[in-house]
N, C-alpha and C positions, 0 to 999 in steps of 0.2 A: 274221375268224376269231379266236377267243379263244386265249390262250396255253395254256389247259387242253386245248382240242381239239388244238392243235399238239403238246403234250406227249404226248397219247394216240396221235396218229398217229406221232410219232417213236418212241415205245416199241414200237408194233406193227411199224413198219418195221425197227427194229434187231433185234427178235426174229426177223423173217422172214429177214433177212440172216444172222443167227447160225445159224439152222437150215439155211439153204442152204450156209453155209460148212462145217458139219460133215457135212451129208448128201451133198454132191457135192464130194469133195476135188479133182476136176479143175478145179473153178471157183474154186480158192483165190485165184488172182490177181485175178479180177474181184470176187468177193464180199468179199474183204478190203479191196480198194481202196474198194468201195462203203461198207463199215462205217466206215473212217476218214474218208472225205470227207463222209459223212452227219453224223458228229459235228462236223466243222469247220463244215459248212453250218448245223447247228443253232445253233452258237455265233453265227454271223453273223446268223441270223434273230432269235435272242433279243436281241442287241444292238440290232438295228433296231427290234424291237417294243417293248422296254422303255426304250430310250434312257437308259442309266445316266449318272450325272454324269461318270464317267470311262470311256471306251470302250477306251483303249489296253490295259489288262491283259487284257481279253477277246480283243482282236485278237491279242495275243501268244500266248494259249492256243490260239486257232484256228490260227495259223501253226505252232505246235508240233505240233498234231494233223496238219496237212498234211505237215510234214516227217517225222513218224513214219510215216505211212501211205505216204509216198513211198519212204522207205527200205525198208519191208516189201515194197512193190510191186516195187522193183528186185530185191530178194533172191528173192522168189517167182518172178519172171520168169526170173531166171537159173537157178533150180532147175528150173522147168517146161521150159525149153529145153535143159536139160542143158549149160548153159554154166558154165565155171568161175567161182566166186564168190571173188574175191581177198579176202584179209584182211590188212590193212584195205583196204576198198574204198569206192565212192561211198555205198553204203547206210550204212556206219559214220559217214561225215561227217554225213549227215542225222540219224542217230540221236543223235549227240553234240550237235548243235545244238538238239535238243529241250530239253535240260536248262537251258541259259541262258535259253531263251525261257520255259519254265515258271517258273524262278526269278524272272525279271523281272516276269512277270504277278503272281505271288504277292507279290513285294516291293511292287508298287504297291498291291495290296489292303491289305497291312500298313500302308503309309503313310496310306492313306485312312482306315483304321479307328482307328489309334492317334494320328495327327496329329503325333507326335514320338517320340523315343526313350523306350522303356519298359524300364528296366533289369531289373525283376522278370520281365517276360514274356520278355525275351531270355535270362535265366539259366534260366528254366523250360524254354525250348526247347533250350538248349545241352546240358543234362544228358542227356536221352534221345538227342540227336543224337550226342554223344560216345560214349555206350554202344553205339548201333547202328553208329556208325562203327567202333568197335573190333571188333564182330562182323564187319562187312564186311571189315575188314583181315585178320582172322585166317582167315576162311573163304572169302573171295573174292579179295582183293587179294594177300595174301601168297603163295598158291599160284602166281599168275601171275609174281610177282617171282622165285620160286625155280625156275620152269620152265626147263629147259635147251634144250628144242626150239623155243622161240619167239624170234623176232628182237626187237630193241629196239622197233621200231614196233609189232609185234604185242603186246608186253608193255604198251606205253603205251596203246594203244587198249583192251586188255582191262582195264587198271586204271582207265581213264577212265570206263567204264560204272558200276561201283559208286560211284566218287566222285561222278558226276552224280546217282546215286540218293540218296546221303547229302546232297548239296546240296539237292535237291528236298525231302527229308524234313525237313531243318533249317528251311527256310523255311516249310514247311507247319506244322511244330510252332510256329514263332514266330507264324504267323497264328492258329493255334488257341488259343494262350495269351494273345492280345490280350484286354483286358478288354471286357466287354459281352456281350449276348446273341448267340448264333450263329444267323444266318439259315439256312434250309433249303438255300439255294444253296451255302453254305459247306460244309455236310455232304456234299452231292453232289460238290462240287469235291474235298473231302478223299477221298471214295470213289474218285474218278477217279485221284488221285495214288497212293493206296494200291494200287489195282489194277495200275498200271504198275510200281510198285516191287516188288510181289509177283512179277509175271511176270519182271521183270528179274533178281531174285535167283534164282528157280528156273532161268531160262535160263542164268545164269552158272554155277550149280552143275552143270547138265546138260552144259554145254560142257566143264567140267573132266573129266567122266566120259566125254565123247565119245558120248553116247547121246541127242542132241537130235534131234527129228523134228517137222516142221510138221504142224499140225492136232491137236495134243494138247490136253488140258484146260488146260494152262498158258496157252493163247491166250485163255482167258476173262478173264484179268486185263487183257490189252490191250483186249479188247472192252469191258470195264467202263470202262477208261480213256476210250475214245471216247464210249461211251453216257452215262456219268455227267457228262462235261464238257458235252456237248450239252444234256442234261437240266437241268443247273445254269443254263446260259445261258437256257433257255426258262422257268425258274421265275421268278415275279414278285419273289421275294426277292433276285434277283441285284442289284437296284439298291441294296440295303442294304449290299452289300460296298464300294461307293464312296459311296453316299448323296449328301447335299448338302454334304458336307464336315464334318458334325457328328460328332465322335468319340463312341465309346461312353464312358459314364461309370462303369460298374461297376468295382469294384476287381478286381485280379488275384486269382483264387481261391487260397486257401491252406488248404482243408479237408482232411478225412481222406483222401479218394480221391486228391486231388492230391498229398499227401505220400506216399501209398502208391506212386503211380506214380514219383515221384522216388526213393523208396527202392529200388524194383525196378531202375530204371535204374542207380542207383549200385552195385548188387550184381552187375551183369553182368560187370564186370571180374574180380572174384574168382571168379565162376562159370566164366568162360573159363579162367582160370588153373588151377582145379581140374580142368576137363575135360581140358586138355592133360596135366596131371600124371597123371591116371588112364589116359590113352592111351599113356603110356610115356615122355613127355618134353616139357618146356616149350620150345617153339621160338620163341615170340614174347614172351619175358619183358620186354625193354626197352619194347616197344610197350604191353604190358599195364600195366607199371609207370607209363609216361607217361600212359596213359589214366586209370589209377586216380588219379594225382596231380592230373590236370586236373579230373576229376570231383569230387575232394575240395575243390579250390579253388572250383569252381563252387557246390557245395553250401554251403560256408562263406560264400561271398559272398551266396548267397540267404538263409541264416540271418541274416547281418548286416543284410541289407535288411529282413527281417521284424522284427528287433529295432528297427531305426531307425523303421520304420513304426509299431510299437507305441508307441515313445517319443513320436513326433510325434502319434499319436492321443491319448495321455494328455495331452500339452501342450495340444492343441486342446480336449480335454474340460475341463481346468482353466480354460483361457482362456474357454471358453463359460460355465462356472459363474460366473467373475468378471463376464463381460459380462452374464449374466442378473441377477446381483445389482445391477449398475449400472442395468440396464434397469428393474428393479423399483422403483427410486426415482423414475422419470420421472413427471411429473404433467401435462405438456402435450404437444401434438403436437411442438413444437420440442424438448422434452426427449427425446421418443422418438427423433426423428431424430438428435439428438446422441448418444444412447446407442447407436443402431445404428452410427453411424460409429466410436465408440469400441470397440464390441464387435468389429466387423470388423477394426479395427486390432489388437486383442488376439488374434483368431483367426488372422490371417495370419502366416506365418512371418516372423521378423524380417529374414532375409537376402534375402527375395524381394521384388522391386519389384511394386507393384500400383497401379491407378488406380480410385478409387471415385467414381461420379457418380450423382446422383439427378435424376429428371425433375421437371417442373413439377407442382405438386399439381392433381389433377383431382377436382372435387366428385362425390360419388357419391349417387345417389338412395337412399332408404331400402331399397328392395327389391333393390338390386343385390348380386349375390354376386361376390366377387373370388376368382379362382384364385390361390392362394399357392404354386404350385409353383416349383421352382428348376431352371433349364435352362442348358445350356452350348451356345453357338452361336458362329459366327464373329464376331470382334471388329472393332475399328476399327484403332487403332494396333498392337494385338497380334492374333495369329491368332484367339484365342478369348476369349470373355467370358461371365461367369455373369450370368444375368438372373433377376430375381424382382420382386415388388411387395409393398409394405406398405401398410396402411391406418392413417392417422393420425386421432386423435379430433378431433371438431369438429361443428359443426352447419351444413351436413351433413358427414359424414365425408369425408376426402380420400384419394385413392389416389396413391401416388408410386412410380414404378418405380425399381429399384436396379440398377445395372450395375457389375459388378466385373471389371476387365480384369487378367489376370495370365497367367503361363505355364500351359499346359494341365495339367501335372502338379499344380501348386499348386491350380488350380481343382478338379480331381478330389479332391484331398485334403481341401479345406475345404468341399466341397459338402454333406456331411452336417451339418457344424456350422452352415453357413448355413441349411440347411433347418430345423434345430432352432431357430435364432435367429428365423427368420421365424414359427415357431409360437409362440415366447415373445412376440414382438411382438404377435401377434394376441390372446394372453391379456392382456397388459398393456393394450392398447387397450381391451379389454372392461372391465378393471378401472377404467381412467381414466374411461370413459364412465359406468360405474355410480357411481363416486365423485362425478363431476360432477353426475349427476342427484340423488344423495343430498344433495350440498352445496347444489344449487339449491333443493331442497325445504326443507332446514334453513335456508337463507338467507332464504327467504320467511317462514318462521315466526319467524326471529330478528328480521327487520326489522319484522314485524308487532308483535312484542313490544316492540321498541325504540321504535316510534312510540307505543305505548300508554303506555310508562313514561318517555319522554323529557321533560326539563325544558323544552326549547324547545316552543313552540306551533306546530303545523302547521295552517294554514288553507287551504282550497280555496275560491276565490272565482269566481263565475260572471261572465258578461259584464254582468249587472245590478248587479255589485259587492255582491252579497249572499253571505253565508257559506253554502256548501253542505256543508262538513265542518269540524269543529274537533276537534283531538286532545284526549284527556282532560286534558292539562296546562293547557288553556285555562281550565277552571273553577278550578283551583288558583291560577293567576296573576291572572286578572281578577275572579274571584268570580261570574261569570255561569254559571248552571247549564246553560242551553241556548242556544247561539248559532246553531244551524242555522236559516237563513232570515232572520237578523237582518242589517241593513245594516252593512257594515264600518265606516262612520263612527261607529257607536256606541262603538267601542273607542278612538277617537282624539279628542284634545282639539280643540275648534273651531279653535284657532289653527294647527293642523297639518293641516287638511283639504286645503289646497292642496298641501302636500308629499306627502300620501298619494296624491292624484290623479296627481301627477307621477311618483311611484314606480310606480304601476300602469301608467302609459303607457310608462315605460321598460321594464317587465317585458314588456309586449306587443310591444315593439320588439326584444326579445332582450337588453336590457341589464339584467342582474339585480344591479346593484350595490346595496349596502345603504344605508339611510337611517335616521337617528335620528328617532324620533317620541315625542311625549308621549302615553301611553296613560291612559285613565280607567277605573278599576276600578268594580265595582258599589257599593263603599262610598265612592266619590268620591275615593279616593286616586289620586295621580298617579305614574306610573312612567315611567322613561326606557327605551325599548325600541329595539332595532335590528331593522329589517324588511328582509328580502331576498326578492325575488320571482323566479319562474321560470315561463315560459309553457309549459304542458303542455296547451293546449287541443286540440292535434292527437293527443294520446295517448288512445286509446279507453278506457283504464282510469281516466283522470283528468278530461279535458275541462274544464280550468279553469286559473286562475292559482294556483300554489302559493306561499303566503307562509310564510316561516319567521320567527317572532317570538321574540326573545330578550330577557330582562330584563337590562339593562346598567346599572341604577341604581347599584349598588355599584361597578361597574367605572368608570363615568364619575366618580363621586366620588373614587375612588382615583386616577384619571388627573389630576383637578384637583389633588388633594393632591400628587401627584408633580410636576406642573408647577410648583406653588407652591414645593416644595422645590428644584426645579432652578434657580429664579431668586431664592431668598431664603436668607439665612444661617441655618443651623440653630441657632446659639447666640443671636443677638440678635433674629432675626426681621426684620432689615432686608433690603433688596435686596442681592443678591450682586454680584460683579464682572460676571457675564454680563448680568444685567438692567440694571445701571448703564450698561454699554457700549451695550446696545441703545437705551436711552432717550437716552443722549448722542448717538448717531448720528442718531436721529430728530430730536431737538431742534436739533442743529447744522444739519441740512438745512433745517429750518423757519426757523431764524434767518438763514441765508444767503438764503433766499427772501424773508423779510419785512424784512430789513435790521435786525433787532433784535439784542440782545446777551444772551448767557447766560454764566453763570459756573460754575466748578468749584472746589471747596474740597477740599484734602487735609488730613486731621486725623491726627496721630500722637501717641500718649501719650508723655510725656517720660520717665517713670521706670517704665514698665510692667515692664521686665526685672527691676528690683530687687524689685518686688512679687512676681513669679513666683519669683525666687530665694529671697526671704526668707519669704514666706507660703505658697508653693505654688501649683500651677496651679488648684486649685479656687477659691481666693480670686481669682486672676487672671481666671478665667472670669466670676465674679460681678461683678468690676469692669467687664469688657467689656460685660456685659448692662446694667449701670447707666449706663455711658457712652452706649451705644446709645439708651437711653430718653431721656436728657437731650438728645442730639443730635436725636432725632426730635421732641421737644417744642419745640426751639429753631428748627427750620426752618419756613418758611412753607408753607401749603397749595399743592400743585402742585409743590413741590420734592421731590427724591428723595434720601433718606439711605441710604447703603450701607456695608456693611463689606467692605473689599477683601481682608482677610486679616490675621491676627495682631492687632496693636493699631492698624491703619491703617484709617481711615474716609474716605469721600468723600461730598460733597454736590453735587448738580446744582441750580443756581439757575435756575429757569425764566426764559425771556426776559421782560423787562419794560422799561418806559420809564425806570426808575430805574437809573442807571449805578452807584450806590453800594450796590445791594442785596446784592451779594456781600460787600462789605467790612463792611456792618452785620451780616450773618449771621455772618461770621468773628468779629466782636467779641462777639456773643452766645455763640457756641460757646466762645470762650476764657473768657468770664466764667462760664458755667454749669459748665464743667469745672474751674475753679479752686476751686470749693467742695469741701471734703473729702467723701469717700464713707464711709459706715458700712457695712461689708461683713461678712456672716456667713460663718464658716468651715465651717458645716455641722455643727459639733460642739458647738453651744451658745454659742460665743464670737463676739465681734465685733471687727473691726479698723477703725480709722479710717485711711484711706489717701488719698493725693492722686491726683487724676486729671488734673492739669495737662497741657495738650496744646499742641503747636505746630500752626499752621494755615498752609497755603499757598494763596494765592488767585490765580486766573487767569481771564481772560474771553476770549470769542471774538473780541474786537476785535484781539487780538495773535496769533491763531492761524489758520492756513489749513486745518486739518483737526482732527477729534476727537482723533487721536493726538497732534498737536502741542499741543493744549489740555491734555491730560493731562500731557504732558512739562513744560509751563510750570508747572502746579500743583505738580508734583513738585519742580521747581527752587525754587519759592517756599517749599515746605516745608523744604527743606534750608537756605535762607536764614534762615527763622524759627528753626530749631534752632540755627544758628550764632550767632544774635543773643541767645542767652541762654535760650531755651526759654520756655514759657508765654506766647507771644505769637503774632501773625500777621504775615505779610508778603505783599505783593502782588508778582506777577511783574514783573520789570524785565528789559530786554534784556541788561543786564550780568550777570544771574544765569547766563546761559548760559556766559559766559566763565569765571566762578568755578567752575561745575560741571565744565567741561572741565578746569580746573586741578586740581580735586579728584580727578577720575578719573585724570588723568595721574599725580598724586602717588600714588594707590593702586596704579597699575600699576608705577611705579618702586619702590614699597615691596617688591613681590614679588621684584624683582631685586636690591634693595639688600643682602639678607642674603648671597646668593651672591657679590656684588661686594665684600663686606667694607667697606661704607660706614658701618657703625655703629661708634661709639667709646663709651667709658665715661669719665665723670667721677665723682669721689668726694667726698661731703660728710661732713666729720668728725662723729662723735657723741662729745660730751665730757662729762666730769664737771663738773656745774654748780658744784661747790664748789671743786675744784682746777683746773678748766679743762684737765685732761689729756685727750688724745685716746685714747678707749678702743676706738673702732671707726669704720668708715666705711660709708656707704650708697651702693651703686652706682646711678648715674643715667645712663641711656642717652641718647645724642645721635646724630643722623643727619647725617653729613657729606655733604650733598646736593651733587652735582657742579655744579649750577647755582644753587641757592638758598642755599648755604652751610650753616652749622651750625644745625640745627633742633632745638628742644626737643621733649619728648614731647607737648606740647600740640598740635603740628601733625600728629602721625602715630599716636599711640596708639589713638585711636578708629578710625582706618582699619585699623590692625592687628587690632583686635578684630573689626571687621566682616568682614574678608577671611580671618580665621583665621591670618594671618601672625604673630600674637602668640605662637603656640606655638613656631615656629622661632626667633623673636626672643628669647623668654624663655629658651630652652635655650642660645642663644649667650651671653646675658648671664650665666647661671649659670656656664658653663664658663670664660668670660673672667674673671669675678670671682674664681673659685677659683684660676685660674692666676696672677692678679695677686697675691693675698695670699700664695700659696705662694712667689712670687718675692720679695716683701717680706720674708717670714719667713726666707727662705734668705740674702738679702744683708745685711739689717740687723735681726736678730731683736729687739734691744732697743728700737729706735726704730719698730718696725712696730706698726700697730693690732692689737688682740687678735682682732678678727673683722671680717668683711665682711657687711653686710646686703643681701640681694637680694630685690626684689619679685617675687612670683609671681601671675600673673593666675588668676582662677577657671577660665578655659577651659584654661589650661596645666596647672593642678593636677589637673583632672578627666580629663586624657588618660590612657588605660590605660598603666601602666608608669612613671608619673612617679617613684615612689619608687625603682624600679630605675635610672632615668636619673640621679637624684641620687647614688645609691650608685656608679654607674659614673663620674660626673664626679669625685667625690672620689678614686676610685682612680686615674684617669688623671692628675689634676693633682698627686697626692701630698699632698692637703690633709687636715688633721685635721678630723673632723666638728665639733669645738667651735669651729672658726674660722668656721663658717657660721651665719648667722641668716636664716631665711626669713620674709619679711613676706607675710601673707595678709590678705584683707579679711573683714569681718564677714559679708558676703553668702555667701561660700563656706562659712563655719562653720555658718550657719543653714539651709543646704539640704543634703540627704543627710547629715545629721549623723553617722549611724552609720558610713558608709563613710569620711567625712572624718576622723572621730576615729580610726578604725583606721589610716589612712595617717599621721596626725600622730603617733600612738603609735609607729609603726614608725620614723619619722624621728627621734623623740626617743630611741628605743632605740639608734639609731646614734650619738647624741651631738649631732645637729643641734638647734639651738634654734629655737623658733617664736615669731613676734611677730604681734599683730593691729594692722594699719596703720589709721590714720584712725579710731581707736576713738571711738565715740559719735556717728558721723555716719550710721550705717545703721539698719535696722529691727531693732535688737538687743534682746536680753533679758539682763539681768545674770546671770540664773540659768545662762546658758551658761558663764560664767567658771569655775564650779566643776565643770563637766562636761568641757570640752574641754581637751586637753593643750597649753597655751601657756605661754610663759616671760616674754614681754614685752608690755606695752601701750604703743602709741605714740599719744599724745594729739594729735588733729588740730589744725592751725594755727588753724582757725576758733575754737577754744576759747581759744587763747593770745592772739589779737589783742585781745580785750576784757577780758582779765584784770585790767587796771589800772583800768578805768573802770566795770566792772559788778560789783557785789557778788554778784549771782546767778551770773554766769559764774565768778567767783573761787571761790564756794562749790562750784560744780559740779566744777571742776578739783580742789579740795581733797578733795572726796568721792571722785573717781576715784583720786587718789594714795593716800588712806587705804585704800580698798577693795583696791587692788592690793597694798598692804603687808600687809594681813591675809591675802590669798590667796597670799602669797609670790611675787608677780609683780613684775618690774622695770618701771619706768615711764620712757619717753623722751618728752619734750615736743618737738614739732616747731614750727618757725617762730619761734624766739626771735630777735627783732631789736632788743630794747631791754635795757639793763643792769638796769632796774627789774624787767622781766619775769623775768630770771635770778634776781635777788635774792629776789623773791616766791616763785618756784618752789623755790628752795633752802630758804626758810623753811618751805614746806609739806612739805619732805622729799622732793621730787622729785630723784632722783639724777642723771639724765642728760638731755641736751637737744641739739638741733641747730638751726641757723639761721644767718642771715647775720650775727648778732652774733658768732658764732665764726668762721665761714668760709663763703664761697660754695663751690659745687662746683669742685674743682680737678682738674688732670690727674694721672695716676698718679705722675709723677716728683716732684710737689710734696708728696705725702702724707708721706714720711719726715721731711721738714724740719718739717712742722707737728707731728708727733708727738714731736719731740725736746724741745719746751719748752711750757709752758702758754700758752694763747692769751690775748691781752689782752682785757679786757672791752670 
């Protein structure tokens, strides 16, 4: 039997019972009981027939119906039997139990439909409930509370009836305000509750007037209560009141009718107040005021909720717009998925926790249609989850499910935004697929054009090694107009046919590495090409070996040039240090294997620094080129000449049976470099300079490794330089000890300045006529803690090499100024007039030298005219403008300038009228032969005469013979110094020498 038939039978049965009830009043007891029990039975039948997800609320309603009809039956029986009906009595207990049973059943329906607390629906239900409760109080409850003829129990039961009605009404309203579509069963159930409430209200008012009678029209409300409840249970939609646990997702209505109902409910309180006022007096003012205040609070809370919902809706709308903008930038499926995650993160309220997960991608056939709806269903870790699906671009497209777990209220709020997002995703995916298709077609056209215009040659070769396709660039590269069908070997030189065959075999094996081949052009030109192969025989669009041929002729030439530059000196063209070391390692290995001997020569120019300082780096570079050419011409075939850096060269003597080959080569090198070089300065002038060099020789017989052999040659070179330069020396074992001593001395030199191990001696400068001491020259000595007092010969070169000359020179300057200041303070009449201090070129060129001289004068309290600075010609002849500017500044202070060792450098006499100097000091080498050489005598006389005409003072150095003094005096040389007058003396001896003329 179908439920429709059951509902029809139930309707007919209830109609028959209702007719019997009104037609035969004597049968009220039986007909009324039949009506009530029929309604309860219909509920039970409906539950059994439809099997709702939750049966308890229906059973509670059925029990409520039974209790209600039981109470009526007891009351009617008492009336029919003329028995007293006590008030309150048993029927009242059964009546009152109906309300909590109804409230419980309706509450379970609310829970099933809402899933959780819904503040908006609750407020919407409370407003009319409070209003109707106020009416119930004023017109039903208050009269009972003021009645004087009722006992307390009678008042309590009388008040309980309207309170129960208000409770049932409140819960019904809450059920009706729950979001979602209302099933027909809910409407029938609402009709049932309204029926009983209507009859209860009329019954209460009739009892107040004591004119109640059984069988009146008011009983129709209770009949509707029974019939509508049974009909609701029999209706199929009754299952939707509890359903499968899925709550409705529609928002709480807030339209015009809804607001009108809330407005009417809110106006009930002032209407009641007005009615009582018109009736002659307000008796329930406190209750009306409280009701009004409560309704105002409820309405304001509802308005606040609406404002909050509107704000949240706007925020979600803005978030959705931002998410849509980010989604529009997606270009791939991964981008779309990432954009969806970011979009949901922006849509979700910040304070609400959520969990987002996506399913595995599922390929979709082309004809498949995907439903993109958004549903809310029971979740996993949370009670509910939002489910949807998106389609990602691809070939084929892929479907991925999206699951969003969050509180139900949050899911309801964001569901429209998620639905809009899913729609946006669908449009974005369509755009991506369209763009991909357009890009694919453009790409095909692009690569077709690229192949047609590429400089590289693309060849497709069949299994018969004949060309099946050649790109247009083949004609431009090889000169062949049509290569289709030609054998591939036509393009490759005969000598490389084997390499070509090997390359094709590797390509067929999947090894597409490149190979260099020599190609033959149509005009018989040869090209160096790089060929790379790829096996595409299984590709139906190719079906062959694809060869990419690139012209690398220029690149290989450039690589060879770069390789040559990497292993050769850019200035001289000789091998550089790297190539020399490589060849040395190889030759040393062979010599050890063959038991032969090889040699290494180190060549270092003796006076290259002076050439650079005096003539400039351009001339110095030309000298290095010329030296390299002479060395290359002097070595034997098979030997390697290299420039190691600066003015240092090296020669590798290949292994031979002649043990003296290295020494004979060293002799030739020294001899050819001793010849002067005529070097152009690039400005039309030439200079004749010396290229004399020192050579160190070492052989593998004394070395256990290439590094040791190089070290031995270096030690031999130091020995040659120490032996007077312009010579060669062979390595000896004792050289190592000497070198160690030299290094130790150099290390000690760096510490000697801080340890105050240097002292000064002073050599007098005298008037050659009167033999009076006019000045002294400071001469530094090293008081070595182990080797005793050392002259500058032992450490000045080391100081220049290490840079210690700067600190040492500054100490000499300050100490000399301090000493002359002391002499002038203690014995001004017997003190020398000035002190002469040597300044190295490196010290002078240090930034701030002039300022340091000025500071030293100020600190020691020395007058500037007490100081004479001695500089060398090489300093004056390099950076002349800056040097002259510094010299002018010093002379402006009052300091005098002397040129030391005049005539020994690469000087030009024209500088004497340009540079600001005061004194010329003639070098000792000119004075030594002045007595025996007329040419030397004439040269000195010329220097003295030139100085006199240029207003320069002359000091002759190295005077050791009285005849030398007499001759210099006769020439007009005013001053001199040397052992004839005095050896260098300690500071304490100087005043005594200055007091009297020195003996000749």
